[in-house]
matplotlib code that plots the C-alpha trace (Angstrom):
import matplotlib.pyplot as plt

x = [55.3, 57.1, 55.7, 55.2, 55.2, 52.0, 50.7, 48.8, 45.1, 44.3, 46.3, 44.5, 41.7, 38.1, 37.9, 40.6, 39.7, 38.8, 42.1, 44.1, 42.5, 42.7, 46.3, 47.3, 45.2, 46.8, 43.6, 40.6, 37.6, 35.0, 31.4, 28.7, 26.5, 23.3, 23.9, 23.3, 22.8, 26.6, 27.6, 27.8, 29.8, 32.3, 32.7, 33.3, 35.7, 38.9, 39.7, 41.3, 38.7, 35.6, 34.8, 31.2, 31.1, 28.7, 30.6, 31.6, 29.9, 26.5, 24.3, 23.3, 19.6, 20.5, 22.7, 20.0, 19.1, 22.7, 23.3, 20.2, 21.4, 24.9, 23.7, 21.3, 24.0, 26.5, 24.0, 23.1, 26.7, 26.8, 29.7, 32.5, 33.4, 34.9, 32.6, 33.7, 31.5, 31.2, 33.7, 33.5, 31.2, 29.0, 25.3, 25.3, 28.5, 27.1, 24.1, 26.4, 28.9, 26.0, 24.4, 27.7, 28.5, 25.1, 25.8, 28.8, 26.4, 25.1, 26.9, 27.8, 28.0, 30.3, 31.7, 35.5, 36.0, 35.6, 37.4, 37.4, 37.7, 39.2, 41.2, 43.1, 43.1, 44.2, 41.6, 38.7, 40.4, 40.9, 37.2, 36.2, 38.8, 37.7, 34.1, 35.0, 35.7, 39.5, 39.4, 38.0, 40.0, 40.3, 41.7, 42.2, 42.0, 44.5, 43.1, 44.4, 47.5, 46.5, 46.0, 49.5, 51.1, 49.5, 50.1, 52.4, 49.9, 47.1, 49.3, 50.3, 46.7, 46.6, 44.6, 44.8, 45.3, 46.9, 46.7, 45.2, 45.8, 43.1, 45.0, 42.1, 40.9, 44.5, 45.4, 42.3, 43.2, 46.7, 45.7, 48.0, 47.7, 46.5, 49.0, 51.3, 54.5, 53.2, 52.4, 55.8, 56.0, 52.6, 53.3, 56.6, 55.2, 52.5, 54.9, 57.4, 54.8, 53.4, 56.8, 57.7, 54.4, 55.0, 51.8, 51.2, 52.3, 49.5, 47.1, 47.7, 45.0, 43.0, 44.0, 41.4, 42.0, 39.6, 40.1, 43.7, 45.4, 48.9, 48.1, 46.7, 49.7, 52.1, 50.4, 50.4, 54.1, 54.9, 53.0, 54.9, 58.2, 57.3, 56.7, 53.0, 51.5, 48.5, 46.1, 42.5, 40.5, 37.3, 36.5, 36.9, 38.8, 41.7, 42.3, 44.4, 46.8, 47.2, 47.8, 50.4, 52.2, 52.7, 54.3, 58.0, 58.8, 60.7, 63.6, 63.5, 63.4, 66.3, 68.3, 67.4, 68.6, 71.9, 72.4, 71.5, 73.7, 76.7, 76.1, 79.2, 81.4, 81.5, 81.0, 79.5, 76.8, 76.3, 78.4, 76.3, 77.9, 76.4, 76.1, 73.6, 70.7, 70.9, 71.0, 68.0, 66.0, 66.8, 65.6, 62.4, 61.7, 62.1, 60.0, 57.2, 57.5, 57.2, 54.0, 52.3, 50.8, 51.5, 55.2, 55.3]
y = [12.4, 15.4, 18.1, 16.9, 13.2, 11.2, 7.8, 5.9, 6.6, 3.0, 1.8, 4.1, 3.0, 3.6, 5.5, 7.9, 11.5, 13.9, 15.8, 12.6, 11.4, 14.7, 15.2, 11.9, 12.1, 12.1, 12.3, 14.5, 14.3, 17.0, 16.1, 18.8, 19.2, 19.5, 16.1, 13.7, 10.8, 11.1, 11.0, 7.2, 6.9, 9.5, 7.6, 4.4, 6.0, 5.1, 8.7, 9.2, 11.8, 13.2, 17.0, 17.8, 21.2, 23.9, 26.6, 26.8, 23.6, 24.8, 27.6, 30.3, 29.3, 25.7, 26.3, 25.8, 22.5, 21.5, 22.3, 20.2, 17.3, 17.5, 17.6, 14.7, 12.5, 13.2, 13.0, 9.4, 8.3, 6.4, 8.4, 10.7, 13.8, 17.3, 20.1, 23.2, 26.0, 29.4, 32.2, 34.3, 37.3, 35.6, 35.3, 31.6, 31.2, 31.8, 29.4, 26.7, 26.9, 27.0, 23.9, 22.0, 22.9, 21.7, 18.5, 17.8, 17.3, 14.1, 11.1, 9.3, 12.2, 11.9, 15.4, 15.3, 19.0, 22.2, 23.5, 27.3, 28.9, 32.3, 32.1, 35.3, 36.3, 34.4, 36.1, 34.5, 31.1, 31.6, 32.2, 29.1, 26.9, 27.9, 26.9, 23.6, 20.5, 20.0, 16.5, 17.8, 19.2, 22.8, 23.3, 26.9, 27.0, 29.7, 31.2, 34.8, 37.0, 38.1, 34.5, 33.6, 36.6, 35.5, 31.8, 31.5, 33.2, 30.9, 27.8, 29.0, 29.2, 26.6, 23.6, 24.2, 20.8, 21.7, 24.2, 23.7, 25.5, 26.8, 27.7, 28.8, 31.5, 32.4, 32.9, 35.0, 37.2, 37.9, 38.0, 35.1, 32.0, 29.0, 26.6, 24.9, 26.6, 30.1, 29.0, 28.0, 30.8, 30.1, 26.4, 26.9, 29.5, 27.2, 24.3, 26.4, 28.0, 24.6, 23.3, 26.3, 26.1, 22.4, 21.1, 18.5, 19.3, 21.1, 19.7, 20.9, 22.3, 19.9, 19.1, 20.5, 17.4, 14.6, 11.8, 12.5, 10.2, 11.2, 14.9, 14.2, 12.1, 14.8, 17.5, 15.3, 14.4, 18.1, 18.7, 15.9, 17.3, 20.7, 19.1, 18.8, 15.9, 15.3, 16.7, 17.8, 15.9, 16.9, 13.5, 9.8, 9.1, 11.2, 9.3, 6.4, 8.6, 10.9, 8.1, 6.5, 9.8, 10.3, 6.8, 6.2, 4.8, 1.5, 3.6, 5.8, 2.8, 1.2, 4.4, 4.7, 1.1, 1.9, 5.1, 3.5, 0.5, 2.9, 4.8, 5.1, 4.0, 5.4, 9.1, 8.6, 6.4, 6.5, 9.7, 11.5, 12.8, 11.2, 13.1, 13.2, 15.0, 12.6, 9.6, 10.9, 11.4, 7.8, 6.6, 8.6, 7.1, 3.5, 4.3, 5.6, 2.5, 0.2, 1.9, 1.0, -2.5, -3.3, -2.7, -5.4]
z = [148.8, 147.5, 145.2, 141.7, 142.6, 142.3, 143.2, 140.5, 141.1, 140.1, 143.1, 145.5, 147.8, 146.8, 150.1, 149.2, 149.7, 146.9, 147.5, 147.3, 144.1, 142.4, 143.5, 141.9, 138.7, 135.3, 133.3, 134.2, 131.9, 131.4, 131.0, 130.5, 133.5, 131.4, 129.9, 132.9, 130.5, 129.8, 133.5, 133.8, 130.5, 131.8, 135.1, 133.1, 130.7, 132.5, 133.4, 136.8, 137.7, 136.1, 136.1, 135.7, 133.9, 134.9, 133.0, 129.3, 128.3, 129.5, 128.0, 130.5, 130.3, 131.2, 134.2, 136.8, 135.3, 135.0, 138.7, 139.7, 137.6, 139.1, 142.7, 142.1, 140.6, 143.3, 146.2, 145.3, 145.8, 142.5, 141.1, 142.4, 140.5, 140.6, 139.6, 137.6, 138.8, 137.1, 137.9, 141.0, 140.3, 137.7, 138.1, 139.0, 141.0, 144.5, 144.0, 142.6, 145.5, 148.1, 146.5, 146.5, 150.0, 151.1, 149.3, 151.5, 154.4, 152.8, 154.4, 151.1, 148.6, 145.6, 145.4, 145.0, 145.1, 143.0, 140.0, 140.0, 136.5, 135.7, 139.0, 139.5, 143.1, 146.2, 148.3, 146.4, 146.7, 150.4, 150.9, 149.0, 150.6, 154.1, 153.3, 151.6, 153.7, 154.1, 152.5, 149.2, 146.3, 145.2, 141.7, 140.4, 136.6, 135.3, 132.1, 132.0, 132.2, 135.7, 136.8, 135.5, 137.2, 140.5, 140.0, 142.9, 145.2, 144.0, 144.4, 147.9, 149.3, 152.0, 150.9, 147.1, 145.6, 142.2, 139.5, 136.0, 132.7, 130.4, 127.2, 125.0, 127.3, 128.2, 124.5, 123.9, 126.9, 125.6, 122.0, 121.0, 118.8, 121.0, 119.3, 121.8, 120.8, 121.8, 125.4, 126.7, 129.2, 130.7, 131.0, 132.6, 135.0, 136.3, 136.7, 138.6, 140.8, 141.7, 142.6, 144.6, 146.5, 147.2, 145.6, 143.0, 139.4, 137.4, 134.9, 131.4, 129.1, 127.0, 123.4, 121.0, 118.8, 119.6, 117.1, 116.0, 118.6, 117.4, 118.0, 121.4, 122.4, 121.2, 123.2, 126.3, 125.8, 125.5, 128.8, 130.5, 129.3, 130.7, 134.1, 134.2, 136.2, 133.9, 131.4, 131.1, 128.6, 126.7, 125.2, 126.3, 123.1, 124.5, 127.7, 126.4, 124.5, 127.5, 129.9, 127.6, 127.1, 130.9, 131.3, 130.8, 127.4, 127.0, 125.8, 128.9, 131.1, 129.4, 129.7, 133.4, 134.1, 132.5, 134.5, 137.8, 137.0, 136.5, 139.7, 141.8, 138.9, 135.3, 134.8, 131.3, 129.8, 126.1, 125.9, 128.5, 131.7, 134.8, 138.0, 140.9, 139.2, 136.2, 138.5, 140.5, 137.3, 136.3, 139.7, 139.4, 135.9, 137.3, 140.3, 138.1, 135.9, 138.9, 140.0, 136.7, 136.8, 133.2, 133.9, 136.5]

ax = plt.figure().add_subplot(projection="3d")
ax.plot(x, y, z, "-o")
ax.set_aspect("equal")
plt.show()
């Protein structure tokens, strides 16, 4: 499997490693670590992976309780999830990482890996990656100008699964509006860095819209067109729209069939010049459609 390509998570074995599942995920749903009553709902939401959040979604005073609830849920083996810890250098980071690493000693633990927020330096990632079992995922969350400038270094750390983008914190860091149109450079930078490093295409920032399905779908389609491989979600209501946006549309599939059918013959299809890159894109669309059960 080349960088940027994925295998549909639904088709993967229940015994797939955390790194395999996270690399293939299109939807990744956050659930607050201090709300353990929501864990089962998140696991049943249809998201490809769940991220139990110990950072932004949890008040400082509640972080120890959130960590205990997370470890308890994953130790039982009833669910599998990534965990977003707090950033390197914060008061709770070391305790969280230590507890999660201890959890990996349990024979049937459900930890898929770690999401590291405010990722900026490859050295910090290297230290965490060395400690984490090789079959678990490590996802640096890029949320600052420094993180973006170092994106290729972050993506190039051996064992990093894929990057993810945190637009709200990034926009705050550079003092910009957080609307999609002002983030083109950052999005392109993360996609290019991931491709150059040979890892899976990154996960885009969550849409801040929850109930407006059209807005969620538009944001997800934008991410797909930039080259992202999936999107973070903050509510189960976003999952269906994100999944649909990352599938080839009927129009795209029809176009791809026409291009592949003309391969080796006509140099134009519907007024568009057909050369090898166009043909390869058409083949990729059809391959992605074949992997989706509903396409047959």
